[in-house]
C-alpha positions in Angstrom: 6.1 -6.6 -20.4 7.9 -4.7 -17.7 5.8 -3.4 -14.9 3.2 -6.1 -15.3 2.4 -9.1 -13.3 2.2 -12.3 -15.3 -1.3 -12.7 -16.7 -2.3 -9.1 -15.9 -4.9 -7.7 -18.3 -3.6 -5.3 -20.9 -5.5 -2.6 -22.7 -7.0 -3.4 -26.0 -8.4 0.1 -26.5 -7.7 3.5 -25.1 -9.9 6.5 -26.0 -9.4 10.1 -24.7 -12.8 11.9 -24.4 -11.8 15.5 -24.1 -15.4 16.8 -24.0 -16.5 14.6 -21.1 -12.9 14.5 -19.6 -12.7 10.7 -19.4 -10.2 8.1 -20.4 -12.0 5.0 -21.7 -10.0 1.9 -21.3 -11.0 -1.6 -22.5 -8.8 -4.5 -21.1 -8.0 -8.0 -22.5 -10.1 -9.6 -19.7 -13.2 -7.9 -20.9 -13.2 -5.2 -18.2 -13.9 -1.6 -19.4 -13.6 1.6 -17.5 -14.3 5.3 -17.9 -11.7 7.0 -15.7 -12.2 10.8 -15.1 -9.2 12.9 -15.9 -9.6 14.5 -12.4 -9.2 11.1 -10.7 -6.1 10.4 -12.8 -4.6 13.7 -12.0 -5.3 13.6 -8.2 -3.9 10.0 -8.0 -1.0 10.6 -10.4 1.7 8.1 -9.6 4.4 10.9 -9.8 6.6 12.0 -7.0 5.1 15.4 -7.4 1.8 14.0 -6.1 2.8 10.9 -4.2 5.7 12.5 -2.4 8.9 10.5 -1.7 7.4 8.0 0.7 4.3 7.0 2.7 2.5 9.9 4.4 4.2 12.5 2.0 1.3 12.6 -0.5 0.4 16.1 -1.7 -3.4 16.6 -1.6 -4.4 17.8 -5.1 -7.3 20.3 -5.4 -8.8 22.4 -8.2 -8.5 19.6 -10.8 -12.1 19.1 -11.7 -11.6 20.9 -15.1 -8.3 19.4 -15.9 -7.9 17.9 -19.4 -5.5 15.4 -21.0 -3.9 17.2 -23.9 -1.7 14.3 -24.9 -1.3 10.6 -24.1 2.2 9.4 -24.8 2.8 5.6 -25.0 5.7 4.3 -22.8 6.9 1.0 -24.2 4.3 -1.8 -23.9 3.4 -1.2 -20.3 2.3 2.4 -19.7 1.1 5.8 -20.9 2.2 9.2 -19.8 -0.6 11.8 -19.9 0.1 15.5 -20.3 -2.5 17.4 -18.3 -3.8 20.8 -19.2 -2.4 22.2 -15.9 1.2 21.3 -17.0 1.5 18.1 -15.0 3.2 15.4 -17.0 5.5 13.4 -14.8 3.2 10.4 -14.0 3.6 7.1 -15.7 0.4 5.2 -15.7 1.1 1.5 -16.0 -1.6 -0.9 -17.3 -1.9 -2.3 -13.7 -2.3 1.2 -12.3 -5.0 2.2 -14.8 -6.8 -1.1 -14.0 -6.6 -0.2 -10.3 -8.0 3.3 -11.0 -10.9 1.7 -12.9 -11.7 -1.1 -10.5 -11.3 0.9 -7.3 -12.7 4.2 -8.6 -15.5 4.6 -6.0 -13.2 3.7 -3.1 -10.6 6.2 -4.4 -13.2 9.0 -4.7 -14.3 8.2 -1.1 -10.7 8.3 0.2 -10.2 11.6 -1.7 -13.3 13.1 -0.1 -12.1 12.0 3.4 -8.7 13.5 2.8 -10.2 16.8 1.6 -12.5 16.9 4.7 -9.6 16.1 7.1 -7.5 18.9 5.5 -10.5 21.3 5.7 -10.1 22.0 1.9 -12.7 22.3 -0.8 -12.3 20.1 -3.9 -12.2 23.1 -6.2 -9.8 25.2 -4.1 -6.8 26.4 -6.1 -3.6 24.5 -5.3 -1.3 26.2 -2.9 2.3 25.5 -3.5 4.3 26.4 -0.4 7.8 27.7 -1.4 8.6 25.0 -3.9 8.1 21.4 -3.5 11.6 20.1 -4.0 10.8 18.3 -7.2 11.5 20.3 -10.3 10.1 18.3 -13.2 9.4 21.3 -15.4 
């Protein structure tokens, strides 16, 4: 199980709820989470969002209405969501999905702080300044 720590919980059920824009995940340890697509999108583990090192994260905005149009399994350790805004370069390992579920309220609070610090509204359209150096399309 590449990408997993020994004894890490693994998903026993994954359900995409397009209407409510949630990914429902039940894990082998009994934990279950409903992770909003918006949270998945703004915390995508891709270089396009995370940058290429600490402090290079790209603040994502305007993702409240984003949907997951496809959820592709990657081996036995991750899924790759295809989002309705075209983003599809993030691999969400089971550990990462668990982290998004467990730490959801902290992640939302951090996101709100980052928006406020940048003086940007959550629903502001993304501004891409002259290409971001990562062409994944």
